[in-house]
C-alpha positions in Angstrom: 110.8 72.5 78.6 111.6 68.9 78.0 110.6 66.2 80.4 111.0 62.7 79.9 109.8 60.3 82.9 109.8 56.0 82.3 107.1 54.3 82.6 104.2 55.6 85.0 106.3 55.2 87.7 108.6 59.2 87.7 111.1 58.4 89.2 113.5 59.7 87.2 112.4 63.6 85.5 114.8 65.1 83.3 114.6 68.8 82.9 115.6 70.9 79.4 115.1 74.6 78.9 116.3 77.1 77.0 114.8 80.0 79.0 114.6 81.3 82.5 111.4 79.2 83.9 109.9 78.6 87.9 109.3 75.5 88.8 105.1 74.4 88.3 105.6 72.7 92.7 106.5 74.5 95.6 105.5 71.7 97.4 107.6 68.4 97.9 106.2 65.8 98.9 109.2 63.5 98.1 113.1 63.5 99.0 114.4 64.6 95.9 117.6 63.9 94.5 118.7 66.4 91.7 122.2 66.5 89.3 122.7 70.0 88.0 124.3 69.4 84.2 123.8 72.8 83.0 122.9 76.2 83.9 121.5 76.8 87.6 118.7 75.8 89.5 118.2 78.8 92.4 115.8 77.4 95.3 114.4 80.0 96.9 112.8 77.2 100.6 111.6 78.1 103.6 114.9 78.2 105.4 116.0 81.2 102.4 117.3 80.6 99.3 120.7 79.0 97.8 121.6 78.0 94.3 122.4 74.6 92.4 125.9 75.3 89.8 126.9 73.1 87.2 127.9 69.8 88.5 126.9 69.5 91.9 124.2 67.7 93.6 121.2 68.5 95.6 119.4 65.9 98.0 116.2 67.9 99.3 114.2 66.7 102.1 110.9 65.5 101.3 107.8 67.8 103.4 108.7 70.7 102.9 107.5 74.3 100.5 110.2 75.0 97.9 110.6 77.1 94.7 112.7 76.8 91.6 113.6 79.1 89.2 115.7 77.5 86.0 118.8 79.5 84.2 120.1 78.1 81.3 123.8 78.7 81.0 125.5 81.3 78.9 124.8 79.1 75.6 121.2 78.9 76.9 120.9 75.3 77.9 119.7 73.8 81.0 119.5 70.5 82.2 119.2 68.5 84.9 117.9 65.2 86.4 115.9 64.7 89.2 115.2 61.2 90.8 112.1 60.6 93.6 112.7 59.2 95.9 110.1 57.9 97.2 109.0 57.2 100.7 107.6 53.7 99.5 110.9 52.4 97.8 112.9 54.0 101.2 110.2 51.8 102.9 111.0 48.6 100.6 114.9 49.2 100.5 114.6 49.7 105.0 112.9 46.5 105.1 115.4 44.6 102.7 118.4 45.9 105.0 117.4 45.5 107.9 117.6 49.3 108.5 116.0 51.0 111.6 116.3 54.4 111.9 117.2 54.9 115.5 116.8 59.1 115.8 114.6 61.4 113.9 116.1 63.6 111.9 117.1 67.2 113.0 119.3 68.4 110.3 119.2 71.2 106.7 116.3 70.2 104.7 118.1 71.3 101.7 122.1 69.5 101.5 124.4 70.2 98.3 126.7 67.7 97.3 129.7 67.4 95.2 129.0 64.0 93.4 132.1 61.2 93.4 133.4 59.6 90.5 130.6 56.1 91.4 127.9 59.2 91.6 128.3 60.9 88.4 128.8 57.3 87.2 125.6 56.6 88.2 123.2 59.8 86.7 125.7 59.0 83.2 123.8 55.3 83.9 120.1 57.0 83.8 120.3 58.1 80.4 118.9 54.6 78.6 115.7 54.8 81.6 115.2 58.7 79.5 115.5 58.7 76.8 113.2 54.7 76.2 111.1 55.7 79.1 109.0 52.9 77.6 111.4 50.2 78.1 111.8 50.2 82.0 110.2 48.0 84.6 109.2 48.3 87.9 111.7 45.8 89.3 114.7 48.4 86.6 113.7 51.1 88.4 114.0 50.6 91.8 117.3 48.5 91.4 118.3 52.7 90.0 116.7 53.4 93.4 119.3 51.5 95.6 121.7 52.1 93.8 120.9 55.8 94.3 120.9 54.9 97.8 124.0 52.7 98.2 125.7 55.1 96.9 125.1 58.6 99.0 125.3 56.4 101.8 128.5 55.4 101.4 129.6 59.0 100.4 127.6 60.4 103.8 126.9 57.9 106.3 125.2 59.9 108.5 122.5 60.3 105.8 120.7 57.0 107.1 118.1 58.9 109.1 118.0 61.7 106.6 116.5 58.4 104.5 114.7 56.6 107.0 113.3 59.4 109.2 109.7 58.8 108.1 107.7 60.3 111.0 104.9 62.4 109.9 105.3 66.6 110.3 104.6 67.3 114.1 101.7 69.9 114.9 103.6 73.0 115.9 101.9 76.9 115.5 99.4 77.4 112.9 99.8 81.5 113.1 102.8 82.0 112.6 103.3 79.3 109.9 100.7 80.9 108.0 101.9 84.4 107.5 105.8 82.8 106.8 104.4 80.8 104.5 101.0 82.4 102.7 102.9 82.9 99.6 104.0 79.7 98.1 101.6 78.1 96.6 100.0 74.7 97.0 96.9 72.6 98.3 95.3 73.6 101.4 96.1 69.6 102.5 99.9 70.8 101.6 99.0 73.6 104.4 97.6 71.0 106.9 100.0 68.2 106.9 102.7 70.4 107.8 101.4 72.0 110.1 101.1 68.7 111.7 97.2 68.4 111.5 93.8 66.8 109.0 92.4 68.8 106.1 89.5 69.3 108.9 91.7 70.1 111.7 93.1 72.9 109.9 90.3 74.1 108.8 89.0 73.9 112.2 92.4 75.6 113.9 92.4 78.4 110.9 89.0 80.3 111.4 89.2 80.0 115.5 92.8 82.0 115.0 91.9 84.0 111.9 87.9 84.4 111.8 88.4 83.3 108.0 88.8 80.2 105.2 92.1 79.6 104.4 91.3 79.9 100.5 89.9 83.6 101.1 92.8 84.7 104.3 95.7 83.1 101.6 94.4 85.6 98.7 94.1 88.1 100.7 97.6 87.6 101.8 99.3 87.6 98.8 96.9 90.7 97.4 98.3 93.0 100.3 102.0 92.3 100.0 101.6 92.9 95.9 100.1 96.4 96.7 103.0 96.8 98.7 105.1 95.9 96.7 104.4 97.9 93.8 103.4 101.1 95.6 106.3 100.8 98.0 109.3 99.2 96.1 108.1 99.8 92.5 108.2 96.5 91.9 105.9 95.1 88.2 103.3 93.5 88.1 105.2 90.9 85.9 107.5 90.3 88.3 106.2 89.8 91.1 102.8 87.1 90.7 104.5 84.2 90.5 106.5 84.8 93.6 102.9 85.9 95.3 101.0 82.3 94.2 99.0 83.7 91.0 98.8 81.6 88.6 99.0 83.8 85.9 98.9 87.2 85.2 95.6 87.2 83.8 94.3 86.2 87.0 96.4 88.3 89.4 95.6 91.4 87.7 91.6 90.1 88.2 92.0 89.5 91.8 94.1 92.9 92.2 90.8 94.6 90.6 88.1 92.7 92.9 89.7 93.9 95.6 90.9 97.2 95.1 88.6 98.4 93.0 91.2 99.3 89.9 94.0 97.1 88.2 98.3 97.7 89.5 98.9 100.2 86.6 95.6 102.8 87.5 96.2 102.0 91.5 99.3 103.7 90.5 97.9 106.6 88.8 96.0 107.1 91.4 98.7 107.5 93.5 100.7 109.8 91.6 97.9 112.2 91.6 97.6 112.3 95.2 101.2 113.3 95.6 
């Protein structure tokens, strides 16, 4: 996979690969605008799954968990351009243009758009920033970010609250949230933020509810789900370890053996002996 970004800003990202590949980051801290040039991106998020096809644009809301699977086209090519719409840039844009968000955003977290001719031309104009990242500067990058916002608001004025609602997640039921989202690989700080808590209050509330530390609980839940998938749904370890938040297959095998005393393969052999 090849990734090119301009200077130290990290606002524009170009992704290219020739094989199926999972995205590493599973917590989305900032809004993302992505244009699919070739291949597909399969996105698994908290509300479901959808496919971003060639020629479509994804607008993803900040503060959510999501996994992305990059799938090349039949010619073995996957290409996508992503723009990180940072909160600091959005606040600057709002201040310059006297924009005030009049209500909290409550719409979809992920919106697929069909680009008009302006947006298609806009993504073409990013090529110099992607090919020569060292030549850009902060003012130039902010100018392109501002242009993207203007074009999207022109395409859909209702995106105003999507962009300029700067409120943070409110406090929600921690137990329900964790049981629904334990399989995402993210720092505890991300889980805390999405439940509307500081990291200290998150850990304190978590122990009150589960009587165990968050890290130990997460590993235990992921291993229990792995055991279920392997023994009851005939899943192979190489096909599930990433889905369950493990960094690599070796780490998964070690964690599984530490919990169950045997490797996944050995546990299946034992099960067959007692049938």
